[in-house]
ZAMAR-961685 format. One line per 8 residues: number of its first residue (from 1); their letters; for each residue z, x, y of N, C-alpha, C. Coordinates in nm, 4 decimals, decimal comma, padded with zeros to 6 digits. Layout:
N
NUM) a) Z X Y Z X Y Z X Y ~ ...;
***
This chain:
112
1) cidrwveq) 08,8262 -03,8488 10,9177 08,7375 -03,8153 10,9681 08,7313 -03,6208 10,9910 ~ 08,7861 -03,6145 11,0814 08,7663 -03,5034 11,1658 08,8899 -03,3588 11,0993 ~ 09,0057 -03,4328 11,0088 09,1088 -03,3912 10,9026 09,0072 -03,3299 10,7579 ~ 08,9439 -03,4043 10,6949 08,8627 -03,3893 10,6347 08,7805 -03,2918 10,6231 ~ 08,6713 -03,2887 10,7075 08,6259 -03,1492 10,7705 08,6929 -03,0451 10,7736 ~ 08,7811 -03,0174 10,8693 08,8228 -02,9162 10,8559 08,9372 -02,9010 10,7195 ~ 08,9529 -02,9798 10,5995 08,9930 -02,9160 10,5113 08,8790 -02,8247 10,4211 ~ 08,7981 -02,8598 10,4439 08,6622 -02,8334 10,3993 08,6246 -02,7463 10,4985;
9) tpwidwla) 08,6103 -02,6788 10,6218 08,5755 -02,5918 10,6797 08,6745 -02,4619 10,6307 ~ 08,6185 -02,3139 10,6025 08,7070 -02,2106 10,6408 08,7347 -02,1496 10,7791 ~ 08,6795 -02,1636 10,8648 08,6100 -02,0975 10,9105 08,7790 -02,1659 11,0792 ~ 08,7676 -02,2508 11,0119 08,8720 -02,3304 11,1521 08,9516 -02,4209 11,0649 ~ 09,1308 -02,4882 11,2144 09,2369 -02,4908 11,1598 09,2515 -02,6019 11,2730 ~ 09,3424 -02,6834 11,2307 09,4100 -02,7325 11,3267 09,5250 -02,6101 11,4046 ~ 09,5196 -02,6475 11,5160 09,6042 -02,5546 11,6847 09,7518 -02,6508 11,5956 ~ 09,7833 -02,7529 11,5832 09,9492 -02,8249 11,5952 09,8932 -02,7694 11,3821;
17) sdtatrsp) 10,0255 -02,6891 11,3198 10,0173 -02,7041 11,1556 10,0566 -02,7456 11,1523 ~ 10,1697 -02,7904 11,2072 10,2529 -02,9398 11,1639 10,1798 -03,1245 11,1728 ~ 10,1196 -03,1411 11,0452 10,0615 -03,2623 11,1005 10,1649 -03,3961 11,1708 ~ 10,2964 -03,3573 11,2038 10,3707 -03,4417 11,2739 10,3270 -03,4059 11,3665 ~ 10,3642 -03,3479 11,4095 10,3231 -03,2951 11,5095 10,1503 -03,3343 11,6177 ~ 10,1266 -03,3160 11,5273 09,9651 -03,3836 11,5673 09,9320 -03,4439 11,6906 ~ 09,8309 -03,4862 11,7459 09,7931 -03,6245 11,8251 09,6324 -03,6735 11,7139 ~ 09,6588 -03,8188 11,7255 09,5135 -03,8089 11,6626 09,4490 -03,8465 11,7658;
25) tsmclqii) 09,4733 -03,8697 11,9331 09,3918 -03,8945 12,0114 09,2977 -03,7195 12,0780 ~ 09,3797 -03,6474 12,1136 09,3374 -03,5368 12,0845 09,4186 -03,4431 12,0432 ~ 09,3133 -03,4119 11,9638 09,3144 -03,3585 11,8329 09,1959 -03,1684 11,8650 ~ 09,3428 -03,0956 11,8156 09,2511 -02,9128 11,8778 09,3450 -02,8557 11,7974 ~ 09,1137 -02,7941 11,8099 09,1010 -02,7245 11,6865 09,1060 -02,5582 11,7103 ~ 09,1408 -02,4967 11,6007 09,1508 -02,3408 11,6450 09,0266 -02,2759 11,5297 ~ 08,9576 -02,1460 11,5487 08,8647 -02,0318 11,5304 08,9953 -01,9701 11,4486 ~ 08,9331 -01,9710 11,3112 09,1032 -01,8969 11,2414 08,9655 -01,7629 11,1369;
33) dpdfaqls) 08,8482 -01,7456 11,1830 08,8224 -01,6815 11,0802 08,8309 -01,4961 11,1336 ~ 08,8329 -01,4548 11,0407 08,9300 -01,3138 11,0525 08,8430 -01,2460 11,1704 ~ 08,6947 -01,2461 11,1234 08,6514 -01,1079 11,2624 08,5874 -01,2139 11,4279 ~ 08,6554 -01,3707 11,4319 08,6824 -01,4249 11,5449 08,8300 -01,3427 11,5553 ~ 08,9090 -01,3761 11,4869 09,0751 -01,3052 11,5428 09,0477 -01,1976 11,5475 ~ 09,0030 -01,0913 11,5644 09,0333 -01,0162 11,5755 08,9666 -00,9749 11,7385 ~ 08,9090 -01,0438 11,7725 08,8571 -01,0424 11,9242 09,0287 -01,0758 12,0378 ~ 09,0136 -01,0462 12,1246 09,0779 -01,0613 12,2285 09,0995 -01,1785 12,2982;
41) kpeqqaai) 09,1952 -01,2045 12,3319 09,1692 -01,3743 12,3540 09,1133 -01,4049 12,4540 ~ 09,0515 -01,3043 12,5603 08,9422 -01,2983 12,6797 08,7693 -01,2956 12,5941 ~ 08,8110 -01,2353 12,4973 08,6704 -01,2853 12,4356 08,6150 -01,3653 12,3318 ~ 08,7385 -01,4294 12,2660 08,7529 -01,5397 12,2201 08,7328 -01,6592 12,2742 ~ 08,7981 -01,6403 12,4098 08,6987 -01,7454 12,5372 08,6311 -01,7672 12,6039 ~ 08,5641 -01,6230 12,6302 08,4014 -01,6305 12,6398 08,2831 -01,7112 12,5009 ~ 08,3746 -01,7120 12,3869 08,2907 -01,7228 12,2731 08,3174 -01,9172 12,3013 ~ 08,4460 -01,9165 12,2836 08,4197 -02,1002 12,2906 08,3346 -02,1406 12,4044;
49) nlmlewle) 08,3599 -02,1052 12,5085 08,2556 -02,1562 12,6223 08,0818 -02,1179 12,5981 ~ 08,0301 -01,9870 12,4693 07,9382 -01,9659 12,4435 07,8698 -02,1313 12,3853 ~ 07,9815 -02,1018 12,2399 07,9856 -02,2672 12,1618 07,9616 -02,3443 12,2661 ~ 08,0511 -02,4035 12,3308 08,0127 -02,5333 12,4078 07,9418 -02,5343 12,5034 ~ 07,8502 -02,4672 12,5688 07,7062 -02,4272 12,6777 07,5819 -02,4875 12,5485 ~ 07,6706 -02,3718 12,4258 07,5151 -02,4459 12,3338 07,5401 -02,5853 12,2928 ~ 07,6398 -02,6714 12,2905 07,6644 -02,7999 12,2066 07,6582 -02,8885 12,3083 ~ 07,6910 -02,8264 12,4545 07,6010 -02,9499 12,5832 07,4465 -02,9154 12,5800;
57) qencaldi) 07,4108 -02,7798 12,5968 07,2685 -02,8106 12,5901 07,1621 -02,8969 12,4340 ~ 07,2540 -02,9121 12,3193 07,2373 -02,9950 12,2313 07,2174 -03,1649 12,2936 ~ 07,3284 -03,1602 12,3719 07,3631 -03,3324 12,3927 07,4635 -03,3764 12,3284 ~ 07,4930 -03,2844 12,2106 07,5818 -03,3247 12,1083 07,7579 -03,3511 12,1062 ~ 07,7522 -03,3198 12,2568 07,9644 -03,2709 12,2618 07,9454 -03,2372 12,3602 ~ 08,0497 -03,2996 12,4803 08,0289 -03,2538 12,5934 08,2159 -03,2555 12,5963 ~ 08,2625 -03,1730 12,7295 08,4271 -03,1787 12,6939 08,4608 -03,1329 12,6572 ~ 08,4977 -03,1129 12,5271 08,5749 -03,0800 12,4093 08,6221 -02,9380 12,3718;
65) gnyrsapp) 08,6488 -02,8672 12,5212 08,6741 -02,7327 12,5021 08,8563 -02,7599 12,5403 ~ 08,8744 -02,6103 12,5309 09,0098 -02,6084 12,5007 09,1001 -02,6501 12,7010 ~ 09,2026 -02,6934 12,6881 09,2800 -02,6944 12,8320 09,2985 -02,4996 12,8600 ~ 09,3117 -02,5152 12,9894 09,2766 -02,3792 13,0175 09,4167 -02,2715 13,0062 ~ 09,5424 -02,3530 12,9639 09,6572 -02,3352 13,0026 09,6590 -02,2582 12,7691 ~ 09,5915 -02,3666 12,6960 09,6249 -02,3326 12,5470 09,5100 -02,2468 12,5023 ~ 09,5269 -02,1632 12,4044 09,5124 -02,0922 12,3086 09,3056 -02,1513 12,2993 ~ 09,2765 -02,0726 12,2382 09,0640 -02,0957 12,2738 09,0691 -02,1765 12,1664;
73) gfriwgga) 09,0025 -02,2530 12,1761 08,9437 -02,3435 12,0174 08,8876 -02,4764 12,1107 ~ 08,8757 -02,5866 12,0433 08,7860 -02,7223 12,0760 08,9397 -02,7949 12,0977 ~ 08,8721 -02,9565 12,1874 08,9833 -03,0127 12,1575 08,9347 -03,1452 12,1428 ~ 08,9154 -03,2575 12,0819 08,8184 -03,3965 12,0754 08,8903 -03,4861 12,0830 ~ 08,8672 -03,5215 12,1596 08,8865 -03,6840 12,2174 08,8859 -03,7867 12,0880 ~ 08,9790 -03,8519 11,9906 08,9791 -03,9425 11,8956 09,0101 -04,0489 11,9030 ~ 09,0149 -04,0898 12,0673 09,0985 -04,2499 12,0505 08,9846 -04,3723 12,0851 ~ 09,0582 -04,4272 12,1243 09,0011 -04,6058 12,1009 08,8665 -04,6181 12,1086;
81) taetsdle) 08,7895 -04,5265 12,2197 08,6669 -04,5428 12,1885 08,5947 -04,4180 12,1672 ~ 08,6171 -04,3925 12,0676 08,5407 -04,2503 11,9872 08,5593 -04,3412 11,8739 ~ 08,3229 -04,3688 11,8483 08,3121 -04,4016 11,7309 08,3778 -04,3320 11,6177 ~ 08,3348 -04,3052 11,4618 08,3686 -04,2489 11,3670 08,2733 -04,1555 11,3008 ~ 08,1933 -04,2532 11,3522 08,0401 -04,1952 11,3501 08,0099 -04,0441 11,3967 ~ 08,0039 -04,1077 11,5050 08,0170 -03,9628 11,6393 08,0985 -03,8111 11,5557 ~ 08,2230 -03,8845 11,5481 08,3383 -03,7585 11,4705 08,2747 -03,6912 11,3731 ~ 08,1978 -03,7627 11,2805 08,1755 -03,7493 11,1775 08,0047 -03,6542 11,1917;
89) algpwlew) 07,9777 -03,6975 11,3043 07,8732 -03,5601 11,3379 07,9000 -03,5080 11,4317 ~ 08,0158 -03,4419 11,4851 08,0289 -03,3148 11,5006 08,0440 -03,2268 11,4109 ~ 08,1211 -03,2154 11,3356 08,1201 -03,1245 11,2112 07,9865 -03,0286 11,2152 ~ 07,9134 -03,1026 11,1907 07,7886 -03,0133 11,1661 07,7678 -02,9361 11,2608 ~ 07,7712 -03,0288 11,3943 07,7604 -02,9855 11,5150 07,8285 -02,8361 11,5783 ~ 07,9290 -02,8343 11,5680 08,0132 -02,7378 11,5631 07,9671 -02,6226 11,4159 ~ 07,9726 -02,6307 11,2956 07,9493 -02,5067 11,2107 07,8448 -02,4443 11,2638 ~ 07,7216 -02,4755 11,3462 07,6050 -02,5196 11,3569 07,6373 -02,3780 11,4950;
97) afanfqha) 07,6974 -02,4477 11,5809 07,7437 -02,3388 11,6941 07,8033 -02,2436 11,6369 ~ 07,9226 -02,2276 11,5552 07,9659 -02,1475 11,5088 07,8655 -02,0044 11,4539 ~ 07,7809 -02,0384 11,3520 07,7024 -02,0054 11,2847 07,6308 -01,9199 11,3873 ~ 07,5680 -01,9556 11,4905 07,4834 -01,8851 11,6097 07,5593 -01,8277 11,6815 ~ 07,6798 -01,8764 11,6854 07,8025 -01,7674 11,7152 07,7434 -01,5979 11,6536 ~ 07,8373 -01,6757 11,4807 07,7585 -01,5353 11,3933 07,6985 -01,4333 11,4743 ~ 07,5738 -01,5078 11,3958 07,4325 -01,4566 11,4652 07,4459 -01,3682 11,5428 ~ 07,4704 -01,4355 11,6637 07,4520 -01,3284 11,7817 07,6031 -01,2140 11,8044;
105) sqeqnrnd) 07,7031 -01,2087 11,7293 07,7750 -01,1642 11,7222 07,7146 -00,9962 11,6368 ~ 07,6400 -01,0218 11,5303 07,6369 -00,9668 11,4217 07,5253 -00,8682 11,5102 ~ 07,4345 -00,9445 11,5588 07,3206 -00,8346 11,6534 07,3862 -00,7611 11,7297 ~ 07,4470 -00,8199 11,7880 07,4666 -00,7382 11,8819 07,5842 -00,6311 11,8147 ~ 07,5972 -00,6188 11,7635 07,6721 -00,5257 11,6757 07,6028 -00,3500 11,6168 ~ 07,4578 -00,4877 11,5457 07,3695 -00,3833 11,5245 07,3482 -00,2978 11,6438 ~ 07,3094 -00,3350 11,7022 07,2364 -00,2910 11,8955 07,3903 -00,1858 11,9432 ~ 07,4862 -00,1941 11,9040 07,5824 -00,1260 11,9707 07,5458 00,0534 11,8991;
***
């Protein structure tokens, strides 16, 4: 279900582009939006951290941040304890968080 969502979502992609190297349990995603890609790595990580904070505040995603040594992105658990319905519900929440980030960025650019 995460793969279907990624295929339909233009601003995100798998961190591992080769399907043979993708983990079905620890699924790592990266934001590929051109505006996001122009940010420095520290700015990208700050943006990810902000989105993670929003998702946690809404109690819809906990501990889905990338590993410290990994590129900025999301790491989603898809193992045996993960319900498909919960993973399907995550996509719209990630879209919400990214849309909020884009809106906040646009507001900041207008104010600069």
